[in-house]
N, C-alpha and C positions, 0 to 999 in steps of 0.2 A: 761427892765423887772422889774418893781417895784413890781408887784404882785407876790405872790409865784408861782413857777412853778408847775403845776399839774403833778403828777406822777400817771398814771392810770394803774392799774393791769388789764390785760385781760387774761381770761382763754382760754382753748382749745375750748370752745363753742363760742368764738369770739364775734362779735358785738351783736348778739341777747342776750348774757348773761350779757351785761353791763347794770347797772342801769342808769336811765335817768340823774342823776347828773354827772356821769362819761362820758356819751355820750356827754353831753353839753360841757364839758371841751375839749373833742377831737374836736368837731365841731367848737368851738370858736378859735382853734389854727390856727396860720399861718404857723407853722413849727411843724411837728411830728418827734420825734427822737425815734428810737427803732431798734430792730433786724429785719432782713428781714422777719422772720416768724411772728413777732408781727405786723409789718406794713401791711402784707398781710391779716391779720384778720380784718382790717378796710376796708369796701367796698369803691370803688372809689366815689360812689354817696353820701357817708356820709360826705365828707369834701374835699375841694379844697386845703388843706394845702400842702405845700411842704413836701415831705417825705425824711428824711435823715437817712440812715442806719448807725449804729454804725461802726466806723473804727476799725481795729484790728492791733496792740493792742490798747485798748481803754483808759486805765487809764492814760498813759502819756499825752494824748491830750485832755482828757475830760474837764478840766477847760477852756482851750482856745476855745474848741468847743462851750461850753455853752455861753461863753462870746461873741463869734462872732454873736450870735443871740440876744444880749441884747436889741436891739431896736424892736424886733418882739415878738409876742405871741407864746411861745413855750409850747408844751405838750410832755411829755416823756411817752412812753409805756413800760410796764414791764410785766413779766409773773406772774399771780396770785397775791400773796402778795408781793409788791415791797420791803418790809422791812424784808422778809424772804430769806436771802442769795441773795437779789436782788439789782438792781441798786439804789433803794431808799436809801439803807444803805450808798453806796458810795457817792451819792449826798449830803446826810445829813452831811457826814464828810467834804466834800470839800466846800460846800456852806453854811453849817449851817442848822439846822432843821427848822429855821424860813423862809428859802428861798424856801421851797417846801411844797406842800400839797398833801398828799398821798390818793389815792382812791383804797383801796385794794379789791381784790377778795379772795376767799378761796385759801390757799396755796396747793401745791401738797401733802404735808404731811397731812394736814387736810382732804383732799379728800381721801387719801389712808387709813387713819384710819377709815373714814366713810364707805369705801367699805369693809374693813376687820373686822369691829366691834371692833377695838382696842381702848383703852382709850388714847386719844392723849396727855393728861397731863402727862402720864407716859412713853411715847415712845421717846427714844433719837433719834435724827436725825443727821446724819453725811453727810457732803457734800464732794463729790469727784470731784466737778467741779473745774478744775485747781488745784487740790490737789492730793497728792499721795493716791493710793487706801489703803495703809497700815494704814491710819488714822482711819480706821474702827476697827482695832485690839483691842485697849483698851476697846472698848464697848462689846467685845465678852465674855460672860459668859454663862454657860449652862442654858438653859431655858429662856433666855432673848429674847425679841423682840426689833427690831430696824429698822429704815428706813434709806436708803442710797440714796442720791440725785445723780443720774448718770451723769457722764461727757458726755456720748454719748451712742449709741446703743450697743457698745461693753462692757460696764461696767458690765452688768449681767454675761456674760460669764467669764470675768476676775475676778469678785468677787467670782464666784463658784470655780475657780482655786485656788484663795487665801485661801478660806475656806478649801478646800481639803488639801492644803499644811500645814495648821496650826492645823489640827486635828479636824476640824468642818465639815467634809464631809457629815455628815448625817443631816445637817441643811436644813430646807425647805426655798426656795426662792419663792417669788411671785413678778413678774415684772408687774407693772401697767403703761400702756402707755396711753398718750393723755387723762388724767383724765378729766372728765366733758365735753368732746367733742363727736361728732358723731362717731369718730374712736376709742373710748375707748376700751381697751382690757386688759385682765389679764391672764397671763400664770404662771403656777406653776411647781415646780420640786425640786429635791434633788440635792444639790451641787455636790455630788460625781459622779453623772451621769447626769449632766445638759443636757437636750435633745433639747433645743431650739436654733435656729439660731438667730443672731442679728435681732432685730425688729425695732421699732420706736426710733428715737434719743431722743424724749421727754419721759422719763420714770423715775420712782422711784422704788427702790427695797426694799421689805419687807423681813426681815430675822427672822426666828424663830431658834435660835442658839441651836445646839446639839453638845456637846463636846464628843469626843472619850475618854473613861475612861483612856486610856494610855497616854493622852496628859497632859502636865503640866497645872495645874490650875493657871491662871494668872488673877489677878484682879487689880483694881486701888489702892488698899491698899499697902503702901510701905512694903518692905521686901519680894520681889519676890524671888523664889528659885534661888540659885546660878546657877543651871543648865540651867536657862533661858538665860544666857549670854555666848557669845563666847569670846575667848581671850586667853591671855598668863598667866592668873592667877592673874593679877593686878586688883583686885576686892575688893571693900568694901563688906564684908560678910553680909549675909541677916539680921542678928540680929542687927549689928551695923548700917546697912543701914536704917533700920526702925527707930532706935533711932535718927539718924542724920537728916532724913527728918522731924521727929517730932520736932526736935530742930529748923530746918529752917522754919517750920510753913508756908508752901505755901498757898497762897490765889489766887482765880481766877484772871487771868490777870497779875500776878506778874512775874518779870524776875529774874532768877538765873544766877550767874556766878559760874561755877564749875571749880575750878583751880586744875590742876593735874588730868585730867579726867580718866585716866586708861582705864577702860572698858565703861565708860560713865554712870555707874549705878545710881549715885546720880542725874545727870541731867535728865536721863530717868524717874526715879520714881517721881521726882518733877513734870515733865510734865504729867505723867500719872494720877496724882491726880485730874486734871481738864483739859478739852480741851483748856482752855484759858491760861494756864500757859506756860511760855516761858523760854528758857534756852540757854546759850552760854557755851560751855565747852572748856577749854584750855588744850592742851596736847603737849608737846615738841616732843614726839616720833611719827614719821610718821606712823609706823606700828600700833601703838596704836590709832592714829587718824582714821586709816582705820577700826580698830575693833570697835571703837565707832560708826562710820557711819553705819557699818553693824548691830550693836545692836539697834541703834535708828530705823532703818527700820524694823528689825525683831520684835520689841516690839511696833511698831505703833506710834512712835513720830519722824518721819523723818524730821520735821521742825527744830529740834535742830541744832544750828549753831556750827560747829566744827572748832576751830582755833588752831594756833600753840602756841609756848611758851608765857606765860602770859606777862612777862615784855616787850618782844619785841612787842607784839601785842597792848599793852595799854599805853606804856610810851615812846617808842623810836620815834624820828622824822622820818617821811617817812614811818611809819607803816600803814597797811590798815586802812580804816575808822573804828573808834572805835564804839563798840556797845553802846546802850543806857545805862544810869546809872542804876545799878541793885538795886533790892529791897532786895536781899540777896546774900551773897557770901559764898561758901563752899570751904575750902582748905583741900584737901585730899592728896596732894603730893607736894614735893619741899619746905616744910615749912622753912627749914633752909637756903634757897637761899637768899643771902643778898638783902634786900629791898622789898621782896615779901609781907610780912604782911603789911608793911607801905603803899605799893602801893595799896593793896586791900582796906585798911581802907580809903585811900584818895578818892578812886573811889566810895565807897559805899554811897548811898544817906542818908541824915539825917533821922533817924528813922529806917534805914535798919538793918538787922541782919547779923552778921558774925559768922560762925560756923567753928571751926578748929578741926581736928582730928590729934592726934600725937601718934606714936608707939615707938619712940626712946627716950632715955634719953635726948639727945640734943634738940629734938623737944619739949619735956615736959618742959625743962628749959626755952625755949623761951616763951611757953605759960604762965608760972609763971611770967616771966618778964613783958609781955604785959598785963596780967591781973592786975598786980600791978599798971600799968600806966592807963589803960582804964576801969578797972572794969570788970563786967561780972561774970559768974558762971563757975566753974570747976566741971567736973565729970570724973569718971574713970570706965570703964567697963571691965569685964573679962568674956568671953563667953566660956562655956564648951559644947562639943557635945558628946553624948554617941556613942561609936564606939565599934565594936567587938574586943575582946581580948581572943583568943582561943574560948572556949565555953561560955564565959562570956561577960559582957559589961563593958567597962572602960570609964571614963570621960577624953576626950582629950581636953586640954586647947588650946585656940587660944591666939595670942599675946594680952596683955592688951592694951586698947585704952583709952588715955586721951582725953577729949573733952572740949573745951572752947566755951562758948556761950556769945556773947556780942551784945548789941544794941547800935548803934551810936546815940549820943544825937541829938534830933530834931533840936537844934539850931546850930549844927555844919555845916559849909559851905562845900558843896560838889562841888569840881572843875569839870569843863567840862560841856558840854551841856547835857540837858535832852534828 
């Protein structure tokens, strides 16, 4: 297969909806790869190509499968736009973008916006295909519209249950099935009393979010209310959390290591800033690892990886596979543990950021020592909250927090694989 592999998007309107250029690629193929549904949309008289249905699971065998047909003309079928959460994205990663040529059709999100009259450039899309449903939660704010790519016919009902449980029961849902095809259908309802039985497996859900006024207001901006977290009180407080995330300066796609995770708040709010942000949190206490996992799910970032004690996980022989080199590291606990700061510094990528918070005199002394060696900036915060005192209000101080922020020199060698 010296020529690029055609990846043809086919909509619910099937063969009649394909332009001539895409049809020609299908008809020229000796092997058609796709799902059973996609293969069935191509009539038998259109091509004599061998039809191969994707195996399950697909990703582990996909490179070898494609390679097994290297001496034959292959065409891959996809749903709608292959580069919109589709097989085209995976093939481009595995084979390289030059190895494929994509023939897209309108995506389900484009068609949904067209049916609803929504501005597609301003509508976020969340995929729940092979992803936890809770990944929808960070997008929920009062008055916002969003689209959810369903995993199957049960997703709308499960989504309505999730919205009810999170204080968004009055949100309106529209389920759009088989968009663009002869069986197209749209059903509407309110999450609190969702009336519809499961319908077609091929659907997308539109949400018009309505928040109950008694529900905590949670956005992607760091500094979520402390009451949004479960746990034993081991929590970086809201004001310090916002300052710490600002110092870490997350960018889309970057990876954070959160050392001494506690309730997981720093990793969680790092990931909530953008759907592409990633995090690994390290916590030695099993009970706290459980509370971190609960919080990551409750706050819509369940993909955060929760690990055990940092030095065991990253430096000892025989430890589990080490996570990728981080773009930033936050140390919020265990600072005086021998070797911890040095181990974090050695694993940080060149140009990466290290942010350390300290509340004890011993921890502050270590920050001063390391800052003298490695540079960086020191800050100290004292947060007061107004609380009732009899019939008056008094300012209650929280423990002062010293913070060290340092960037690793770009020419510093980072050990370990990327």
